[in-house]
C-alpha positions in Angstrom: 0.2 -0.2 0.1 1.3 3.5 -1.2 2.0 5.9 1.9 -0.9 8.0 0.1 -3.4 5.3 0.6 -2.3 4.7 3.8 -2.6 7.7 5.1 -6.3 7.7 3.4 -7.0 5.0 5.2 -6.2 5.8 8.4 -8.0 9.3 7.9 -11.3 7.1 7.2 -10.7 5.0 10.4 -10.2 8.2 12.5 -13.4 9.7 11.3 -15.1 6.8 11.7 -14.1 6.7 15.1 -14.7 10.3 16.0 -18.3 10.2 14.4 -19.1 6.7 16.5 -17.8 8.7 19.4 -20.1 11.7 19.0 -23.3 9.5 17.7 -22.7 5.9 17.5 -22.8 3.6 14.2 -26.1 5.3 13.0 -24.0 8.5 12.8 -21.1 7.2 10.8 -22.8 7.2 7.4 -20.4 6.4 4.6 -20.9 10.2 3.4 -20.6 11.2 6.9 -16.9 9.6 6.8 -15.7 10.6 3.6 -16.7 14.3 4.3 -14.9 14.5 7.6 -11.8 12.6 6.4 -11.9 15.0 3.4 -12.3 12.3 0.6 -14.7 11.3 -1.9 -17.4 8.6 -0.9 -15.9 6.2 -3.1 -12.4 6.2 -1.3 -14.0 4.0 1.6 -14.9 1.3 -1.2 -11.1 1.4 -2.3 -9.9 0.0 1.2 -12.8 -2.0 2.5 -15.9 -4.1 0.6 -18.6 -1.9 2.9 -19.1 0.2 5.7 -19.6 -2.7 7.8 -15.9 -4.3 7.0 -14.5 -0.4 7.9 -16.4 -0.9 11.3 -15.1 -4.5 12.0 -11.2 -3.0 11.1 -11.8 -0.1 13.6 -13.4 -2.7 16.4 -10.5 -4.6 16.0 -8.0 -1.4 16.2 -10.3 -0.2 19.2 -9.8 -3.4 21.3 -6.5 -4.3 20.5 -5.6 -1.1 22.4 -7.7 -2.1 25.0 -6.0 -5.5 25.5 -2.5 -3.4 25.2 -3.8 -1.5 28.4 -4.9 -4.4 30.4 -1.9 -6.6 29.9 -0.1 -3.5 31.0 -2.0 -3.2 34.0 -1.8 -7.1 35.0 2.0 -6.4 34.6 1.6 -3.3 37.1 0.0 -5.0 39.6 2.0 -8.2 39.4 5.2 -6.2 39.8 4.1 -4.3 42.9 5.8 -5.4 46.1 3.0 -7.8 47.9 0.6 -7.7 45.4 -1.9 -10.5 45.6 -2.9 -12.9 41.8 -5.9 -11.6 42.9 -5.3 -7.6 42.8 -3.3 -8.6 39.3 -6.8 -9.8 38.4 -8.4 -7.1 39.3 -6.2 -4.9 37.7 -6.8 -6.2 34.2 -10.6 -5.7 34.9 -10.8 -2.1 36.4 -8.6 -0.8 33.7 -11.3 -1.9 31.3 -13.6 -0.4 33.0 -11.9 2.7 33.9 -11.2 3.5 30.0 -14.9 2.7 29.0 -16.3 5.0 31.4 -13.8 8.1 30.2 -15.0 7.3 26.8 -18.7 6.1 27.1 -20.3 6.8 23.7 -17.2 4.6 22.3 -17.3 2.2 24.7 -21.3 1.6 24.2 -20.5 1.1 21.0 -18.1 -1.9 21.6 -20.0 -3.3 24.5 -23.5 -3.1 23.7 -24.8 -0.9 20.8 -27.2 -3.0 18.3 -24.9 -3.9 15.7 -24.7 -6.4 12.5 -23.8 -10.0 12.6 -20.2 -8.9 11.3 -19.6 -6.7 14.3 -21.2 -8.8 17.0 -19.1 -11.5 15.8 -16.1 -9.3 16.6 -17.4 -8.7 19.9 -17.5 -12.1 20.7 -14.2 -13.2 19.7 -12.7 -10.2 21.8 -14.7 -11.2 24.8 -13.1 -14.5 24.7 -9.9 -12.6 24.4 -10.4 -10.6 27.5 -11.2 -13.8 29.1 -8.3 -15.5 27.9 -6.0 -13.2 29.4 -7.9 -13.7 33.1 -7.3 -17.6 32.9 -3.8 -17.6 33.8 -4.2 -14.9 36.5 -6.8 -17.1 37.9 -4.7 -20.6 37.8 -1.9 -18.7 39.6 -4.1 -17.5 42.2 -5.4 -21.1 42.8 -2.1 -22.3 43.1 -1.1 -19.7 45.7 -4.1 -20.1 47.7 -6.0 -17.1 47.3 -9.3 -18.9 45.9 -10.7 -22.1 45.9 -10.7 -24.0 43.1 -12.9 -23.9 40.4 -13.4 -23.5 36.5 -11.0 -20.6 35.5 -12.3 -20.6 32.2 -16.2 -20.5 33.3 -15.0 -18.0 36.2 -13.0 -15.7 33.4 -15.8 -15.5 31.1 -18.4 -14.7 33.7 -16.2 -12.1 34.7 -15.8 -10.5 31.5 -19.7 -10.6 31.0 -20.6 -9.4 34.5 -18.2 -6.5 34.2 -19.4 -5.6 30.6 -23.1 -6.0 31.6 -22.6 -3.8 34.5 -21.2 -1.2 32.8 -24.5 -0.8 30.0 -26.2 1.5 32.3 -23.6 3.7 33.2 -22.6 3.8 29.7 -26.2 3.9 27.8 -26.8 7.3 25.9 -30.0 6.8 27.4 -28.9 6.6 31.1 -29.7 9.9 32.3 -27.8 10.5 35.5 -25.2 7.4 36.7 -23.1 7.0 39.9 -20.1 8.8 39.9 -17.2 6.9 38.2 -15.3 5.9 41.3 -18.4 4.4 43.0 -18.8 2.5 39.9 -15.1 1.3 40.1 -15.0 0.4 43.6 -18.1 -1.8 43.5 -16.8 -3.6 40.5 -13.4 -4.0 42.6 -15.5 -5.5 45.4 -17.4 -7.5 42.9 -14.6 -9.1 40.9 -13.1 -10.6 44.4 -16.0 -12.0 45.6 -16.6 -13.7 42.6 -13.6 -15.5 42.3 -13.9 -16.2 45.6 -11.5 -14.4 47.6 -11.4 -13.6 51.1 -9.0 -11.0 51.1 -10.1 -7.2 51.7 -10.6 -5.2 48.2 -7.7 -2.8 47.8 -6.6 -0.4 44.9 -3.8 -2.0 43.4 -2.5 1.6 42.1 -2.0 3.1 45.3 
């Protein structure tokens, strides 16, 4: 791909993300994306077969950033002197929630906004990827005696689903007022500890 074509592709992706952040998938029409990117409507179809394919790539780009942030949070928590394995598990899910609450419209589009089957398949794939990142931490917590024996894959999937579902209300464009983000985060931290069977008091791993 030439530098010019790559630049156009990147502008189209950034334009689509900006429009979704402002008004969801419905606001990101082909004409609106092209206009914001400063190109003709047909330019989009030179890079993707359809608008849905563009959205799927954008979904992957954004979710890959979330995975990077989750991995960094897990490493940071594990490196903290005296940190427990449960705190590392909490860190992975809390960073996801914190980032979602900082950009609620985009997070709503990623987590819960009705989408076509192509995007729904991406959503399912990334939920599995998020859960996969919790499995080893759960195994380590069991080995360390921090939590009881359990089906770690089932627990990981339940944690991802539970945290995602808990964020749906606060993120919804129709929610109106929502609890303060700090209250949501602390409630999720306690939920994760209880869900994995930890008897240790919940702590903020960033302190």
